C-alpha positions in Angstrom: 19.0 -5.1 -4.1 17.0 -2.1 -3.6 17.5 0.7 -5.4 15.9 4.4 -5.8 14.9 5.3 -9.3 16.5 8.3 -10.6 12.8 9.8 -11.2 12.5 9.8 -8.2 15.6 11.7 -6.8 14.7 14.8 -9.3 11.3 14.2 -8.2 12.7 14.6 -4.4 14.3 18.0 -5.3 11.4 19.4 -7.0 9.3 18.4 -4.4 10.9 20.2 -2.2 11.7 23.4 -3.6 7.9 23.4 -4.8 7.1 22.8 -1.2 8.3 26.4 -0.4 5.5 27.1 -3.0 2.8 24.8 -2.3 2.2 26.1 1.7 -0.5 28.0 2.3 -1.1 31.0 5.0 -2.7 28.3 7.2 -1.3 28.1 10.6 -3.6 25.1 12.6 -7.1 25.2 11.8 -6.5 22.7 8.5 -7.4 25.6 5.9 -6.8 25.8 2.4 -6.7 29.9 2.3 -5.2 31.5 -0.8 -1.8 33.2 -0.7 -1.5 35.7 -3.5 2.2 35.0 -3.3 1.7 31.2 -3.9 0.4 29.4 -7.0 -2.7 27.9 -7.3 -4.0 24.9 -7.6 -5.5 25.6 -10.8 -2.1 27.1 -12.2 -0.4 23.6 -10.5 0.7 20.6 -12.2 -1.0 17.2 -10.9 2.2 15.2 -11.0 4.0 17.5 -8.6 0.9 17.7 -6.0 0.9 13.6 -6.4 4.9 13.4 -6.2 4.3 15.4 -2.8 1.2 13.6 -1.5 3.6 10.2 -1.8 6.6 11.6 -0.3 4.8 13.0 2.5 2.9 9.5 3.1 6.5 8.1 3.2 7.5 10.4 6.2 4.4 10.4 7.7 4.3 6.7 8.3 7.7 6.1 9.3 6.6 9.1 12.2 3.7 7.1 13.0 5.9 3.8 13.2 8.2 5.0 14.9 6.1 6.2 18.1 3.7 3.2 17.8 6.8 1.1 17.9 8.4 2.8 21.1 5.2 2.0 22.9 5.3 -1.8 21.9 8.8 -2.5 23.0 9.7 -2.7 18.9 12.1 0.3 19.7 13.2 1.9 22.9 10.6 4.1 25.1 12.6 6.5 27.1 9.7 7.9 29.5 9.5 6.4 32.6 5.7 6.8 32.9 3.3 6.9 30.0 1.3 9.9 31.2 4.5 11.9 31.2 6.2 10.3 28.0 4.0 12.1 25.1 3.1 15.5 25.3 0.3 17.4 22.9 3.1 19.1 21.4 5.0 16.4 20.1 2.5 15.2 17.9 2.2 18.9 15.8 4.4 17.1 13.3 2.6 14.4 12.1 -0.7 16.2 12.5 0.5 18.9 10.4 2.2 16.1 8.0 -1.3 14.2 7.3 -3.5 17.8 7.1 -2.0 21.0 6.5 1.6 21.9 6.9 3.0 25.5 7.3 5.8 24.7 5.3 7.9 25.3 8.9 10.2 21.6 10.0 9.6 20.4 12.8 12.1 18.4 15.4 11.3 15.1 16.2 11.5 13.5 19.7 15.6 13.1 18.5 15.8 16.8 17.8 16.1 16.3 13.8 14.3 18.2 11.7 11.4 17.3 9.9 9.5 19.0 7.3 6.1 18.3 5.5 3.7 19.5 3.2 0.4 18.3 4.1 -1.4 14.9 2.6 -5.0 16.0 3.0 -4.4 19.6 1.7 -2.3 18.3 -1.3 -5.0 15.8 -2.1 -8.1 18.4 -2.2 -5.8 20.3 -4.4 -5.2 17.4 -6.6 -8.4 16.4 -6.9 -10.4 18.7 -8.9 -7.3 18.8 -11.3 -7.0 15.0 -11.5 -10.9 14.8 -12.5 -10.6 17.6 -14.8 -7.9 16.1 -16.7 -9.5 12.4 -16.4 -6.0 11.2 -14.4 -8.0 8.5 -12.5 -4.8 6.6 -11.2 -3.2 9.7 -9.4 -6.5 10.0 -8.0 -6.6 6.2 -7.4 -3.5 6.6 -5.5 -4.5 9.5 -3.4 -7.5 7.7 -2.5 -5.0 4.8 -1.0 -2.8 7.3 0.7 -5.7 9.1 2.4 -7.6 6.0 3.2 -4.5 4.9 5.3 -3.6 8.3 6.8 -7.3 8.8 8.2 -7.4 5.4 9.5 -4.1 5.9 11.5 -5.1 9.2 12.9 -8.2 7.2 14.3 -5.9 4.6 15.6 -4.0 7.3 17.1 -5.9 10.2 18.6 -9.7 8.2 18.1 -11.7 10.9 16.6 -10.6 13.2 14.3 -12.0 16.2 12.0 -12.4 14.8 8.9 -15.5 15.9 7.0 -15.7 19.6 7.9 -11.1 19.6 8.2 -9.7 21.9 5.4 -12.5 24.6 4.9 -11.6 27.5 6.1 -11.6 28.8 2.8 -15.5 28.7 3.3 -14.9 30.1 6.8 -15.0 27.0 9.0 -11.8 27.4 11.3 -13.4 24.9 14.0 -13.9 21.3 12.1 -16.2 19.1 14.2 -14.7 15.9 14.9 -16.0 13.0 13.1 -16.8 9.7 15.2 -13.9 7.0 14.2 -16.4 4.4 13.2 -17.6 6.8 10.1 -14.1 8.0 9.3 -13.2 4.2 8.7 -15.8 3.7 6.5 -14.7 6.6 4.3 -11.6 4.8 4.0 -13.3 1.6 3.1 -14.9 4.2 0.4 -11.9 5.5 -0.5 -10.6 2.3 -1.5 -13.0 0.9 -3.2 -13.4 4.0 -5.4 -9.3 3.4 -6.1 -9.8 0.0 -7.4 -12.2 1.1 -9.9 -10.0 4.0 -11.0 -6.9 2.0 -10.9 -8.5 -0.1 -13.7 -9.8 3.0 -15.9 -7.9 4.2 -18.5 -6.3 7.5 -18.4 -5.5 10.2 -20.4 -1.7 10.0 -18.6 -0.3 8.0 -15.8 1.4 9.6 -13.0 4.8 10.8 -13.9 6.4 8.8 -10.6 4.9 6.1 -8.8 7.3 6.1 -5.6 5.5 2.5 -4.8 5.0 0.6 -7.8 6.6 1.8 -10.7 3.2 1.7 -12.8 2.3 -1.7 -11.5 -1.8 -1.2 -11.0 -2.3 -4.7 -10.6 -0.2 -3.9 -7.4 -1.8 -1.2 -6.2 -5.1 -2.9 -6.4 -3.5 -5.8 -4.4 -2.7 -3.4 -1.7 -6.1 -1.6 -1.6 -7.4 -5.1 -1.0 -4.9 -5.4 1.8 -5.6 -2.0 3.5 -9.2 -3.0 3.6 -8.6 -6.1 5.3 -6.7 -4.4 7.8 -9.9 -2.2 8.5 -12.0 -5.3 9.1 -9.9 -6.9 11.4 -9.0 -3.7 13.2 -12.9 -3.4 13.9 -13.7 -7.2 14.8 -14.2 -7.0 18.0 -17.0 -4.1 17.4 -18.0 -5.7 13.7 -19.6 -8.9 14.0 -19.5 -9.0 10.0 -16.0 -7.9 10.0 -14.0 -11.4 10.1 -16.6 -13.2 6.9 -15.5 -9.6 4.6 -11.7 -10.0 6.1 -12.1 -13.6 4.9 -13.5 -12.8 1.3 -10.9 -10.9 0.3 -8.7 -13.6 1.3 -10.8 -15.9 -0.7 -10.7 -14.0 -3.5 -7.1 -14.2 -3.5 -5.9 -10.6 -5.0 -3.8 -9.0 -2.2 -0.5 -8.9 -1.2 0.9 -12.0 -0.5 4.1 -12.1 -2.0 7.3 -9.8 -1.0 7.7 -8.4 -4.6 4.2 -6.8 -3.9 5.1 -5.6 -0.4 3.7 -1.8 -0.1 6.9 0.3 1.0 8.4 3.3 0.6 12.0 3.7 -0.3 14.1 6.1 0.8 17.3 7.9 -1.2 21.3 8.5 -0.1 21.2 11.9 -1.3 22.5 14.0 2.1 21.6 17.6 1.0 19.0 19.3 -1.2 17.6 17.5 0.1 18.1 14.8 2.9 16.0 12.0 1.7 17.9 9.1 3.3 15.8 7.3 6.0 15.0 9.1 8.5 16.7 6.5 11.5 20.3 6.3 9.1 20.4 10.1 8.7 19.3 10.5 12.7 21.7 7.8 13.7 24.9 7.6 11.4 26.6 10.9 12.4 29.5 12.4 13.1 29.3 11.5 17.2 27.8 8.3 16.7 24.4 7.1 16.6 21.2 9.2 18.8 18.9 6.3 19.6 19.0 3.5 21.1 17.9 -0.2 20.5 15.0 -2.1 22.4 17.0 -4.6 24.7 13.2 -6.3 24.8 13.2 -7.5 20.7 17.2 -7.5 20.8 16.8 -10.0 23.6 14.2 -12.1 21.6 15.8 -12.4 18.8 19.2 -13.2 20.5 17.7 -15.8 22.5 16.6 -17.5 19.9 19.2 -17.6 17.1 16.8 -15.0 15.0 18.8 -14.8 11.9 17.7 -11.9 10.9 19.3 -10.1 13.6 22.5 -9.4 12.2 20.2 -7.4 9.3 17.9 -5.3 12.2 21.1 -4.5 14.2 24.4 -3.4 13.9 27.3 -3.8 16.7 29.7 -1.1 17.4 31.3 -2.8 20.1 31.4 -6.5 21.4 31.1 -6.8 24.5 28.4 -4.8 27.3 29.4 -3.7 30.8 27.8 -5.8 33.0 28.6 -8.4 30.5 31.1 -9.8 28.9 33.3 -6.5 30.5 33.1 -5.2 34.0 30.2 -2.9 35.1 31.4 1.1 34.1 29.1 3.5 35.5 30.1 6.1 33.1 29.3 4.7 29.7 26.1 2.6 31.3 25.3 3.6 34.7 22.5 0.8 35.5 25.2 -2.0 34.9 25.7 -1.1 38.3 22.8 -1.1 40.0 20.6 -4.1 40.8 17.5 -4.6 39.1 14.0 -3.7 39.9 12.0 -6.8 41.7 9.1 -6.9 39.2 11.9 -7.5 37.0 13.6 -10.1 38.9 9.9 -11.6 40.0 8.9 -11.8 36.2 12.5 -12.8 35.0 13.1 -9.9 33.0 15.9 -9.0 30.7 17.4 -6.0 32.9 20.2 -3.6 31.8 22.6 -5.3 29.5 22.7 -8.0 26.9 25.5 -10.4 26.0 27.7 -10.3 22.5 28.0 -6.7 22.2 23.7 -6.0 22.0 23.7 -2.6 23.8 20.7 -0.8 24.2 18.4 0.4 26.7 14.7 -1.3 29.1 11.7 0.1 28.4 11.1 3.7 29.6 14.9 3.8 31.5 15.2 7.5 31.1 18.5 8.1 32.3 21.0 10.3 30.6 23.0 10.2 27.9 26.4 9.2 28.6 29.2 9.2 26.2 28.2 6.3 24.2 27.4 6.8 20.6 30.5 5.3 19.6 29.0 2.2 21.7 25.7 1.3 21.9 23.9 -0.8 19.1 22.7 1.3 15.9 20.0 -0.1 13.4 21.4 -1.9 10.6 20.9 -2.7 6.8 17.5 -3.6 6.9 15.2 -1.3 7.3 16.8 1.6 7.9 20.1 1.3 4.8 22.4 1.3 7.2 25.5 -1.4 7.7 25.1 -5.1 7.7 26.3 -6.5 11.1 29.6 -8.9 9.7 30.8 -8.6 13.6 33.6 -6.0 12.6 32.7 -4.4 15.5 33.7 -1.0 14.1 32.0 2.6 14.9 29.7 3.9 12.5 29.4 7.1 10.5 28.0 9.1 8.1 27.8 7.1 4.5 28.6 3.8 5.6 26.7 0.7 4.5 23.5 1.1 2.0 24.1 5.3 2.9 20.4 5.1 3.9 18.7 3.7 0.9 16.3 1.9 3.2 12.7 1.5 3.1 9.6 2.1 5.3 7.2 -0.5 5.3 3.6 0.1 5.2 2.3 -3.4 4.3 4.0 -5.8 3.7 3.3 -10.0 2.5 4.8 -11.4 5.6 2.0 -9.4 7.7 -0.8 -10.4 5.8 0.0 -13.9 6.9 0.2 -12.6 10.8 -3.3 -11.1 10.3 -4.7 -14.6 9.0 -3.3 -16.2 11.9 -5.0 -14.1 14.3 -8.1 -14.7 12.6 -7.3 -18.0 12.3 -7.4 -18.0 16.2 -9.9 -16.7 16.9 -11.7 -19.2 14.4 -10.0 -22.0 16.8 -8.7 -23.1 13.9 -5.3 -23.7 14.6 -3.7 -25.5 11.6 -4.4 -23.1 9.8 -2.8 -20.9 12.1 0.4 -22.7 12.3 0.3 -22.0 8.5 0.4 -18.8 8.7 2.6 -18.6 11.3 5.3 -20.6 8.8 4.4 -18.5 6.2 4.8 -14.8 8.2 8.2 -15.6 9.3 9.9 -17.6 6.0 8.5 -14.3 4.4 9.9 -12.1 6.7 13.5 -13.3 6.8 13.2 -13.7 2.5 12.8 -10.0 2.5 14.9 -9.1 5.0 17.7 -11.4 3.8 17.5 -9.2 0.2 19.1 -6.0 2.2 22.0 -7.2 2.5 23.1 -6.2 -0.8 22.9 -2.7 0.5 26.4 -2.9 2.2 28.8 -3.8 -0.8 31.5 -3.9 1.9 30.0 -6.3 4.6 31.3 -9.6 4.7 28.3 -11.8 4.2 29.8 -14.9 4.6 28.1 -14.0 8.2 25.0 -14.4 6.6 22.8 -17.7 7.7 22.4 -19.7 5.5 19.4 -22.3 4.4 19.5 -24.4 7.0 20.2 -21.8 9.8 16.6 -20.1 8.1 15.0 -23.9 8.1 15.7 -24.5 11.1 14.9 -21.3 12.5 11.3 -21.6 11.1 11.1 -25.2 12.2 11.5 -24.2 15.9 9.1 -21.3 16.1 6.7 -23.6 14.8 7.3 -26.3 16.9 7.0 -24.0 19.8 3.5 -23.0 18.6 2.6 -27.3 18.0 4.0 -27.9 21.7 1.7 -25.3 23.1 -1.1 -26.5 25.5 -2.6 -23.3 26.1 -4.6 -20.6 23.8 -2.6 -17.5 25.7 0.9 -19.9 24.7 -0.5 -20.1 21.1 -1.1 -16.0 21.0 2.1 -15.4 22.3 4.1 -17.5 19.6 2.4 -15.7 16.9 2.6 -12.2 18.7 6.3 -12.6 19.3 7.3 -13.1 15.9 4.9 -10.5 14.5 6.7 -8.1 16.6 9.9 -9.1 14.8 8.5 -8.5 11.4 7.2 -5.5 12.0 10.5 -4.2 13.1 10.5 -0.2 11.2 7.0 0.7 11.5 5.1 -0.2 14.7 1.3 0.7 13.8 0.2 -2.3 13.3 1.9 -3.8 16.8 0.3 -1.0 18.4 -3.3 -2.0 17.1 -3.0 -5.7 17.3 -1.9 -5.0 21.1 -5.1 -2.9 21.8 -6.8 -5.7 20.4 -5.9 -9.0 21.8 -3.5 -8.2 24.7 -0.5 -9.7 23.6 2.2 -10.5 23.2 1.8 -10.6 27.0 5.6 -11.5 27.3 6.2 -7.6 26.9 9.6 -5.8 29.4 7.4 -3.8 31.9 8.3 -0.2 32.1 11.3 0.0 34.6 9.2 2.8 36.3 7.0 0.1 38.9 3.9 2.2 38.6 4.0 3.7 34.9 0.2 4.3 35.0 -1.8 2.7 32.4 -1.0 1.6 29.0 -1.7 4.3 26.1 -5.0 3.5 24.4 -5.1 6.8 22.9 -2.6 9.2 22.1 -3.3 12.9 23.4 -4.8 15.5 20.9 -1.8 17.5 19.6 -1.8 20.9 21.1 -2.1 22.8 18.1 -5.3 21.1 17.4 -7.1 21.7 20.5 -5.4 25.1 21.2 -6.6 26.8 18.0 -9.9 24.8 17.1 -12.6 25.2 19.9 -14.1 22.1 18.9 -11.9 19.8 20.2 -11.1 19.6 23.8 -8.2 17.5 24.8 -8.3 14.5 26.0 -6.0 11.8 28.0 -4.8 8.5 27.0 -7.0 6.3 28.7 -9.2 7.3 26.2 -10.3 4.6 24.1 -10.6 4.9 20.3 -13.9 3.1 19.2 -12.9 -0.3 17.8 -11.0 -0.9 21.4 -13.8 -2.7 23.8 -10.4 -5.0 25.2 -11.2 -4.6 29.2 -7.9 -4.1 30.7 -7.9 -7.3 32.8 -7.0 -10.5 32.4 -5.3 -10.4 28.9 -5.1 -7.2 28.7 -2.4 -5.3 31.5 -3.5 -2.2 33.3 -0.3 -0.9 33.5 2.4 -2.5 31.7 
C-alpha cells in the first residue's frame, strides 16, 4: 500500500503557506525581481525551497502528462481539430510552474485551480544556499528535477529560454531562446553532476525527500535512467545516442524494479491544502466525474482482457446507451448517430463500448450531458480512486483511496519498453520480445499493489496469477506471430501506451519518433489538421518577451526528423 508520510503532509502545508512569502513580483519575464515585502533567498531555509521544488515538480509533470496523454489517446481529447484544440493561453500555467509563478492560481482545462511557485526560480534561489552550506544532496535532487523539466519543455515547445532565463534582476527581461539540443546537453550535464553530488557527504541531508525517502542509490539510478531517456529521444539525430543508451544498460545502474520507480505520491487532504491526486480531486466530486475516459484505450484493454482495466477505470454503471441498453439522446447523443465513414473504413470503435465502459472518442466535442454519475471514472491506479469491483455505484468525494495516488515520472516497466525500442532498431527481435514481456509484467505487478488503497473494495474481482500469466503469454505470442516489423512495433507500442497510463509525455515522444502505434483511433472530424509536432508557445511568453515569436503546431522539435509519411500520419 502506498502511504503518504507524515512529514510530507506537514511539509506540503508549510510549502503552501511559505509560497505566499516566496513568490516574487515577476510577471511573465521569468525574472527574480526583489519584493521588499518578501523573504530574500539569503533569509530562506534550503529545506523549504526544496520542498517547494519537489511539490511543484509533481504538479508540473502531472499537467504535462495529461496534455500529452490527450493527443496520444491515452486520455480523452475534446478538441475537434488539432490547430484549435490548444490555445497559447492553455500553457501559461505549466510555463509559470516550470519557471517562475506569480503565485496566482491558474485554472486547468477542466476549470480546476492549480497553484505553482515556480521550479527553476526556486532552484536558482536554493543553489547558492546549498553550495554555501555544503548541502550536496539538496543540490542533486534539484539538478535531477531541473533536467527533467527543461527536457520536457523542449519536447513540448522546441527552443526555450534557458541560459538567459531568470535574469531580470540584472536587467534581462527578454531572454533569448536556446536551441533544443543545447538545452538537452545542459540536462545531461546536470544529471552527471547530480550523480556526483548524491555520492558526496553533505553537512545535512534534506529533511524531506518526497520521492525516495533518502535512498541516494535509487536517486542515482533515476538520474541514469533519465540520461537513457534523453539519449533515446535524440536517436534520430545523434548517431552515438543508442551506444550511449546501451552503455548505461550494460553498467546496470538504472531503474529496473518496481521499488525503484520514480514517482510523486499525493495525499488525502481536502483543504489547507488539497494535496490529493488532481485526477481524483477533479472527478470525485459532488456532481460526479468531470472528465471522460479514452474509448480507444478502454477498448484496447477490454478486447484483450487486460488485467489492469479494473485498476485504471471505475465503472459507475453497467450499461452504455447503444450497447447493452437503448440509445439515449440526452446522455449519449452519439448513440443515435452513425459512425463516420473513416471510422467504418478503419474498423474503429465509435461512441460506445460494452460492459459499462462509458467514455468518448478522440476529438468528440459534443456538449456535456447529465452523465456525471454514469461515465466511467478514474480508478485506484494511479489516481487513488475506487477499484472496480462491479459495484456500479456513483462516485463521490472520499471514495476509494481518497486521492492518495501517484504521478509516475519514470517507471521500471517503461524502461523495458525503451529497451524494446532500441532492440527493434538494432533488429534484435528476441531482445525486443523479452523486453516487451518484462515491461508488461512489471506494469501489472505495480498496478496490482494499488488495490489496497481502496479499503471498501471486493478484491475477489482482482485477476489471479493465472489470468495475469495468460495475458502476458498472449501478448508475447501476438508479437511472436507478427510477420512484419509494423506488426511488431504495434505490439510493443500498444502495450507501452497501457503502461504509460497516468503520464503521456513519453507516449507523445515515442509517437513522434516512430509513428507507432498506427492503430490509434482517428479524430471524429475527418479533416482535423496535422498532428501536433510541438505545442504553441505560451501566450505569456510571446506577449511579454520580444525575443520569442509565436509558432504553429507543425514546427518540429530538434530531434524529430520523422517524415509525415509513410509511417507517420500527417492527419490523425
